[in-house]
N, C-alpha and C positions, 0 to 999 in steps of 0.2 A: 412381455414388451421388450423392446430393444435395449433400453437403458435401465430396465428393472433391476434393482439390487436385491440380493437375498435377504430375507427377514432375519434379523439378529435374534439370537436366543436370549431370553431374560435370565437374570442371575438365579431366579427361583421360579418354579412353575406355578402359574395361577390360572385356574380355569375360569370359564365365563361366570360361573356362580360366584366365585370369589371376587371377580371383578365387579359384579353387580353389588355385592355386599359393600365393597370399598366405595363404589359409586354412591350408594345410598348414604353411607357414612359421610362422604364428602359433601353431598347435597344437603344433608340435614345438619351436620355439625359445622360446616363452613361458616354460615352466618353467626352461629354461636361463638365459634373460635374467633371470627373477626371482631365481634363485639367484645369478647373476653380480652383479646389482645389489645384492642383499642382502649378498653378500660385499664388494662395493665400498664401499657406504655404511656398513654396520655395521662392516666391517673398518676403514674409514677413521676412523669415529667412535671405535671402540674403540682404534685405534692412537693417535689424537689424544688420547683420554682417558688412555691409558697414558703418553704423552710428558708430558702436562700433570701427571699425578699424580707421575711421576718427578721432574719439576722442583720440584713442591711439596715432595716428601720431601727433596730436596736443600736447598731453601731452609729447611725446618724444621730440618734437621740443622745447617746453618750458623748459624741463629739460636740454636739450642740451645747450640752451642759458645760463641758470644760471650756469650750470656745467662749460661751457667754460669760462664764466666771472670769476669765482673763480679760475679755473685752470690757466687762463692767468695771473691773479694777482700774485698767488703764484709762478707760473713758472718764471715770471720776477724777483720776489724777490729772488728765488733760483739762478737765473743767476747772480745776483749782489753779492751774498754771498762771492764768492772767492775774490772779490775786498777789502773786509774788514777783511779777515782772518788774514793777516799778522799783521795789527794794533792790532787786538784783541789778537793774540798770543803773541805779544810783551808786552802787558799789564799784562800778566800772570806772567811775571818775574820782575815786578816793585818792589816787596818787600816793599810796602807802600810808594814808591816814588811818591809824589804828582805831580811832574813835568811830569812824564810818563802819568798820567791820564789826565793832562791838554793837553798835546800834542795829546793824543788819541782823546779827545773831539773835538779838532780843526780839526784833520784829518778826522773825521767821520761825521762832520756836513753836508757835501754835500751828503754823502750816506744816511743820515737820511731823507733829503729832497727828495732824489730820491725814497727811499722806501715809503715815504708819498705820492708821486705822483702815484707810482704803486698801492698803497692801495686805492687811489682815495677818500681820506677822505674830504679834503677841509675845515676841521673844523677850522684850524688856521687862515685862511683868513676871516672867519666869526665870529671871536671873540672867539678864543679858550680860555677856562678858566680852572682854576685848578680843578682837579677831574673829568673832562669830559673824554670821551673815544675817541679813534682815534689816540692815540699816537704811536710813534715808539721808541723802547728802545733797546739798544745794551749793553750786559753785557759780562764779561769775565767768566772764569771757576770757579771763587770763588763767583760770583754773584754781583760783583761791577759794577755799571752803568758807562759805558764808554761814552755814548752819548744818549740823549733822547730829545723829544719835549714835554715831560711831564712837566708841570709848577713846580711841586714839585722838580723834579730832576734838572731842570734848576736853581731854586733858591739855592739849595744845592751846585751846581757847582759854582755859583757866590760867595757863602760864603765859598768856599774852603772846602766844606764838601763832602766826598765820600759817595754816596748812595749805599746801598746793598739790593738786593732783593732775596737772597738765601732762605729766608723763605716763598717766594710766591709759591703758588701751581703750577702756570704755569711754573716757573723756575725749580722747583723740577721735574715735570713731563718731561720737555723737556731735562734737563741735565741728569737725571736718572743715577746718579753715573758714569758719564763720558761715558755712552753708547750712549747717544744722540738720542732722538726720537722727531719727530715733534708732537706737542700737539696743537690741535685746540679745542677751547671751544665752548659751545653752542651759537647759534645765539641769539643776544639780539636786542630788538626793542626799538627805541627811538621815543616815540609818538610825542614829540614836534617837531622833525625834520622829522618825518615819514621816518626814515632811519633804515635799519637793519645792525647791526654790528656783526662782528665775529672776535674773537681774535685768532691769530696763533702764536705759539712759535716754532721757527725753530732752530735746532742745527747748529753751525758753526764748521765744521770739517776740519782737515788737509787732505792733499792728494787730488787726483783727484777722480771723481765720479766712475771710474772703479775699484778703490781699494776697497776690501771688507770692510764692515763697522767695522768688528772686529779689523782691522789693522789701522783704522783711529781714531785720537784723537779729542775729543770735546773740543774746545778752548773757546767757548762762546755760548751765546744764543741771538737770535734776536726775539723780540716780536713786531708784527705788528697788528694793529686793522684795518681790512678791511671794507671799506664802500660798502655795497651791495645794492645800489639803484636799481640794476637790479631786485631784488625781488619785489619791489613795482611796477615796470613796468610790471613784469611778470603776476601779478594778476589783473592788470587794465583791464577794459572792453573796447573792441574796438567797434567802431560804426558798423562795418560790422558783429560783433558777440556779440551783446549787451546782449543776453541771455546765453552766455557761461561763466560759473563760473570756476575760477581756484583756487585751494587750494593746498598749499605746506605744507607737514607734515614731521615729523621725522618718523623713522621706527616704533615707538610705537603709531603713530596717533596723536601726539601733533601738533597743528597748528603753523606753522612758518610764513606763509603769506596766506591771503585769500582775494578774491574779497569782497568788502564791501557789495554788495547786497546779499551775501550768508548768512549774519547774523552770520558768524564765526569771532571770534576775535583771535588775537595772543595769544598763550599759552592755547587756548581752546583745548578740546579733540574732535577729529573727531568722528562723530556718527558711531558706529561700526555696519555695516550691511553687505550686500553681497560683494560689491566691496571693501569697506574698510577692511573688515575682510580678504578677500582673499589677498589683497595687503600686509597687515601686516604679514600674515602667510608666504607669499613668501619672504618677507624681512627678517624674522627670519631665513629662510633657507640659507641666504647668497648667495654664488655662485651657490648653487644647486637649488635655486628657480627661478621662472619666473621673468622676468624683466619688463613685461607689461601685460595688460589684460583689459577686459571691461565687463560691466554688462549692457546688452541690454534689459533686461526685465523691468527695471525701478524700482526705490525705492524712498521713500519720503525723502526730506531733512528737514532742520529746518523750512522752510517756508511751510511745508506740501504740497509740490509740487513734483509730480513724475518726476524724472529725470533719464536719462541714463548716465553712467559713463565710462570714459576711464582713465587708469592710467599707469604710468611708473615710475621706480625707478632707482637710480644711479647704474651704473655698476662699479665695482672695476677695477683698471688699474695698471699694473706693472710699467708703465712709470710714473705714478703719485702716488707715495706711500702714499701721505697724504690723498688719497681718500679711502684707504682700511679699516682702522680701526678707522677713525676719525668721528667727529660729522656728517658730511654730506655724509658719506659713503652709507647710505641707505635712503636718502631723497626720498619722494614719491610725485609726482605731480598728482593731480586728476583734470580732466576736465569733467564738466557735462553740459548737455543740456536738456531742458524740453522734456519729452516724447511726449506731445501733438504735439509739432512742429516737433520733430524728426521723428515721424511716421505718419505725415499727409498724406504722399504718400501711406502708407499702408491702411489707412482708405478709400481713394479714390479708390484704387485698389479693395478693398472688395466690395465697392458700385457698381463698374462697373461689377464685377463678378455676384453680385446678380441680377442686372437689365438684364444682358444677359441671365441668367438662367430663370428668370420669363418670358421674351419674348419668349424663346424657348418653354417653357411649353404651353403658349397661342397658339402657332402655332401647336405643336405636338398633343395636346389633341383632337381637332376635327378630325384630320386625323386618329388618333388611334381609335377613337370611330367608325368611318365609316368602317374601315377595320375589327374591332372586330365584328361589327354587321353582316357583310357578312360571316364571318367564323363561328360564334357561332349559327346562326339560324338553320342550319341542325343538329348541335350537340344537341341543345335544344330539337328538335324533338326526337332524339335518347334517350335523358334522360327521356322524358315523357313516351315513350313506355317502356323503361326498368323499370321505376317506376311502371307502370301498371302490368307488368309481376311479378315484385318483390312483389307487394302487394298481388296478387293472390297466389304466392308461400307462403307468410307469413300466409295467411288464411289456407293453407294446413297444415303448421307446427303446428298451434294452435289446429287442430282437433285431436280427439282421433284416435287411430290406425285403428279402423274398419271404420272410416269415411273418411280416406285419399283418398281412390280410388274414392269415390263418389264426393269429392271435386275437385279432379283432372279432373274428367270427365266434370265438369261444367266450366272449364277454357276456355276462348274464344280462346286463341292461341292454345289450345290443341284440341278443338272441330273441328274448321274449317280447312279442309285440304288445301284449297287454300288461307288461310289467309296470307297476306304479311304484315309483321310488319312495315317496312319502305319502302316507294316508293323511288326508286333510280332515280334521275333526274340530276345527274352530274357525271363526270368522274374523278374528282380530288380525293384527299385523303379522303375527307369527304364522297364522293359517294362510294369509296371503303370500308370505314368503315360501311356504311349502308348495302352494299351487304354482307359483312362478318357477320353483325348482323343478317340478314335474314337467312344465312346459319347456323348460330349458333342456331337460333330458330328451324329450321328443325332438326338439330342434337339433340337438347335438347328434342324435342318431341319423337324422336326415342329412346333416352336413357331412358326417363320416361316410355315408353311402355315396354322396356326390364326390367326395374327395377320392374314394377308392376307384370310382368309375373314371374320374379325370386322370388319376395316376395310371390306371391300366391303359387308357387311351394315349397318354403321353409316352408311356413305355413302348407301346406298339409303334408309335411314330418314330421315336428315336432309334429303335431297333431296326427300322427299315431304312434309315439314312445310309447313303453311300459313304459319307465321311465318318471316320472313327471319332468316338467321343469318350473321354475319360474325365471323371470328376474326382478330385482329391481334396481332402479336408486339411486343416492346419496341422494335424498330427501325422501327416504323411500317409494316412489310410486312404485307399481307393474306395470311394463310396459307390461308384457306378461305372460301368463300361458297356458299350454295345458290341454286337458281333463284328461290325466293320472294324472296330479297333483291334480285336483279336486277329482278324485276317491281315490287316495292314502291317501289324507288328509280327507277322509270321508265327502266330499261334494257331494250331489246328483245333478242331472241336473237342478233342480228347485232352488237350494240354490244359494244365491248371494255370490260371491267370494269377500273377502275384497279388498279394493283399496290400503291400506297401509300394508306393510309387518309386522309391529309391531302388528297391529290388527289381522293379520292372526296368528302370534305366540301366542297371548293371546287366541284366539279362539280355537286353537288346542293344547294348553299347550306345545308348542315347544320353550319355552323361552331359552332353552339351545343353540339355534342357534344364539342368539344375540351376543355371544362371537365370532362367526365366521365372523361377519360383519367387513369390513375394514381391514382384514388380508392381508398381502402382498403376501402370498403364498397360494397354494391350501390346503384346509382343508377338512378332512373327519370326520363325526360324525355319530354315530349310536344312534337311538332314539327308544323308545317303544311308541306305539300308540294304545290305547284301542278302539275297535270298537264293541259295543254291546256284551261285555264280552269276546271278542276275542282279544288276544294280537298280534299286528302287529309290526314287527321290520323293520324300514326303515334305509337305509344307505343314508346319505345326503352328497353330495360333493359340496362344495362351492368354488367359485373362482371369481376373479375380471375380468372385461373386461375394456379395456382402451378406451379413447375417440378417435373417428375416425375423428374429425374435425368438426362435426355438433353438436353444443351444444344444448341441450334440457333443459327443466326445468329452463328456465330463466338464463341459463349459470352457475347455481350453481355447484360447484365441491367439492369434499372432501377436508377438510383442511389438512388431513394427507398425502394424495396422490393426487396431483393436476391433474394427468393424468387419474385417475380412473373415469370411467363413471357410474359404478354400479357393482352389484354382480349377479352371476348366480348360482342358486341352482338346483341340479339334485337329484331327489328322486328315490330310487330303493328299491323295496320290497324284503328283504332278510330273511323273516320269515321262509321259507322252508329251506334255507341254515342253519339257526341256529338250526332248528329242527334236520336236518341231523347231524350237528356237535355234538349236545347233545346226539343223539342216538349213534353216533360213540364213543363218550367219555364214555357213560354208558356201551356200549358193551365192549370196551377195558378194563374198570375197572372190569367189571363182569368176563370176560374171564381171565384176569390176576389174579384176586383173586381166581378163581376156579382152575387155573393151578398151582398156587403157593403151595397149600396144598399137592396135590399128588406129586409135584416135590420135595418138602421138604422131603417127605417119601422116594422117590427114592434115593435122595442124601444120606440120612441117611443109608439106607440098603446097598448101594454100599460102603459106608465108612466102615460098619461093615464087609462086605465081604473082602475088601482090608486089613483090620486089622487082618484077619485070624480067626475071631471068628466063621465063618461058615465052617471052615475046610481049609486045605492047598490048595494053588493055584499054578498052574504051571506058567511059565513065560509068555506064550501066554495069559492065562486067566487074569494075572495081568495087562498086557499091554492093553488088551481090556477093562477091568473094569476101568483102570486109564483114558483111553480116554473117556469112557462113563461118568466118574465122572467129568472130566474137561468140557465136553460139557454140562452136567447138570448144573454145576455152572454158565457157560456162559448163559444158558437159564434162570436161576434164576435171574442173574443180569439184563438181558433184561426185565424180568417180573417186577422186582422192579423198573426199569427205567420207564416202562409203567405206573405202579401204581403212581409213583412220578409225572410224567407229567400229568396224569389225575387229580390228586389232585391239582396240580398247576393251570390247566385250569379251574377246577371247583371252585377254590378259597377256597379249604378246608384245606389249610396249617395252622396248629396250631402252633403258635410261642411260645416257652418257653423262655421268656426273663429273663436272669439272667447274672450277671457279668461273663465273660468268659476270660480265659487266652489264648489269641490267639497264644502266643508263644508255649505253651504246646500242643495245638491242632495241630499246624503246625509240631512240632517235632514228635508227635505220628503218624500223617498221612504219613509223609515222611519216618519214620521208617518202616511203613507197606508196603510202595511201594518200599523200597530199594531192596528186592529180585528181583522184576520185573526189576529194573534198572540194578542190577548186572548181571542178565541173558543176557542183551544186552550190558554190559560193558559201561553203561551210567553213567556219574558222576553227583551226586546230590549235590548241594551246597545251604545250607539254611543260609540266612543272616537276622537276626532280630535286629531291632534297640533296643538299651539298654533302660531300664526303660520305656518300652512300657506300657501305661495304659490299664486297662481292660475295653473293651466296653461291652455294654449290647446286648445280642443276643442269638441265639439258637446254642449251642455248636455242636449238631449233624449236623445241616444244614451247619454251617460254615465248619465243617470237611468234609462234603460231597462235598462242593464247591472246597476245596483244593484237595481232592482226585480226583475229575473229571478233574480238570485242570492239576495237576501234572501227573496223569495217562495218560491223553491225550498227554502231552508233551513227556513222556517216550515212548509211543507207536509210535509216528511219528518221534522221533529222531533216526538217524542211529547209528550203533555201534560206540563206542569210542566218542560219542557226549557228550554234557553237558546240564544240566537243572539247571538253577539258580532261587531260590525263594528269593525274597526280600520283607520284611514286615517292614513298617515304618509308622510313624504318620505324616500326612500332610493334607492340604486342598484339595478340589476337584481339580484335575490337568487338567481339560478340560475347554473349553470356554463356553459350553452350560450351560444354567441356570436351576437349579433344582427347585423343588417345594418350595413355600414360607415358609413352615413349617420345612424345612430341613436346618440345619446350614452347609453350604458347606465349611466353613473355618476350620473345624477340623474333622478328621476321620482317619480310618485305610486304608492304601493303600497297596495292595498286587500285586506283579508282578511275573509271571511265564515265564521265558525266556528260549527258547530252541534253538537248532542249527539244526532244521529239515529243510524240504523243503520250509517252509513258505507258506503264503496264499496271493494270488494276491489281490491288493488293491480293485479291483472291486467286489471281493467275500467276503470282510470282513463284509459287512452289513448283509449278509444272512447266515453267518456261525453259528449263534445261532438259526436258524430255526429248527423245528422238522424234524428228519430223513434226515437232510441236511449233505451230504458228498461231498467233492471235487471230481471232475471227473478224476483226474490224476491217473495213474496206481499205484503209490507208496502208495497213501492213500487208494485206494481200497483193496490193499493187506493186510492192517492191520485189515480189518473187522470192526465190531461194529454196533450198532443200530442207531447211529447218534442222540442220545438223551442226551448224557452227557453234552454238552455245553448248550443245551436248559434248562436242569434241573438246571445247575449252574446259568444260568441267572434268572430263576424263584426264586431260593433261595436268590440271591443277591437283586433282586427287592423287595422281602419280607422284607428285612432289610432296605428298602428305599435307596438302593445303586445303583451303575451303574457298568456295565461290558462292556469291549470292547477289541479289539485286534489291536496291531500295529506290525510293523516289529521289529525283534530282533536286536542284536548287528551288526553294520556295514551292516544294511539292509539285514541280513541273519536270517532265522528262524522266529519264532513268539514270540511276547511278549503279553501274555494274562494278562490283568490287571482288578482288580475290586477294588471299593472303597465303604466303608460303613461308614455312620456317627455314631457318638456316640449317641445312642438312650437313651432316658430317660425311 
């Protein structure tokens, strides 16, 4: 095929039998592998999810326990606050009366003990000493201590000294200018008692809980230090979960409590990795973030042990306002478990899958080999036979053209008429393949015979051609040539014809043909060839021929055109045609020259007679002589055109290069043609660009160009029409490329636009040919020799310019244009 790519070699050789075995393995084991991998990956993912969810549930349970413990303590304390509100409110009106404070202390002692039991401290029974924490303190709205179990405040009370705490941070935050807010400080850890303590300052307000806070007055502050032994129990290891570590942190990752085996201490910073980072990020989002999650892939802890993590954080509650913006509003509980133990089931599952897959391979491979052997044996026979035929065909391709038929005749499959390539001994698909192969062999033999006959017929036809033919491939090798080519290139029958085309060009001095090689389009070149003093002129037509799918010459192709297979050169002897053209040109020049002299005398004598110098003329005589004078001038014009065209063809135009004023030449020629235009009532309009430079050229020839184009336009423009002449300075306005020595960026551009019948697009290429006139009636009525445009073209090209024709305004009429460069 044309675009067929060569088959790439595999990294390792594998026959059909091996491919069949692999195919059977794939067909039989693929479902098993899919199921196994599905079990492995989905099972692993599910198990990881289960482990993670289990850790999350455990973390949520632990968080619920500690959250409930704190909430219960604070809830009970809040329940007792209304019972002390009246006593605290009365103290606010004491005005320094000591008796009021003493009475309040006595009345509040039971409440203090009750608050102490709610807080669960028990410190007083264990030897409560001055400065220790765990106290309960009740103050009024000015910060005076009404009752407390703090040693310092008790001593002051016994000494009749009123203690005031309005400078304490907890009192200021809780009272908050009578607005009243619950203020809970950070958790503190007492290492000696292994107890976590948390201080809560709660406002004592008037009214009932349903009254808006803005309408309720803060009459005092209650400060309670809560004993959180639950935190210690929370992180302790249980026998049934001895490897499960629990860590309680704040929302920033600061350790509040941790299992001792985790190597984390209170107030340490949690190691920021996947699970920790995600939990902290979600805690920063507040209500918008997630409240639980897990990391099932495993990450190392401080003991360099890979563990999986589950976490949960505190949820804010409207019923428990102290949890929304206080210290433990975003506590996070992390529960971790060793990865090795968490995923032990996954490892076993993967081992089971591996052993099942290996066992299946051991069973399937022998079966697959036996089945593949039975299928591939006949196919291998077909392969060997096809290889034999292909090798013989390859030998044919490598032979020279004249040896191909001899090599084909030696082929075994082509010689023996009864030769059966493959014996058919089965009726299955392989047997059908063998039968089709034998039929293909027979058809191939018939096709080769037809090709040989067609090739012999074509060779005979080409050898009998009068034109020479040479076929060259892309590697410069001459593939074929006919006898006429040898004759035309001056090779006799005994001379050896070169094998390379470049050698042929050097031997015949035809190096001009090197420029035609590799061209995309058809090219025609005329060359002179000397033969024993005789000048022979050959016309050479070169063209490409594309690849037909059979690559020769080792598959090499042209880099410029990948589809090109080579070049065809056709040689035609046109020496006689040139001689006839030269004879015709010489004859036209001779006859024109000999006719012009007597015709000039005739025109002169007729002019004298018409002027009355030979005597008076009557009207009939004057009309006859006028008609004769006009026809004589027309004949003189035709003779001058013939002489001009013969000089152009003979290359005898002598250019008188000098600076010329193209504007003056145009005005002069238009003025000369104005009577002819006025006779047909045709309007002449000359537009010349201002400050037009003076190009170098021949003034007479440039004037003749303008005369021919403008006169032609007037002739074919109907009455009351228009002819516009535009002269401007511009670059070459067409897409084609001019000669390298011509500056196509600057020159004189002239347009002659008429409103005549126009020229069809298909006739515009031939309108400048000699004696060429359009075949419509309107143009035939105008007469003329058909040489004016050809002469104009010759003069333009003598100035290294170009002339062409387009349609006029609104696709009506013609627009003859020419462009000449500024010649040096």
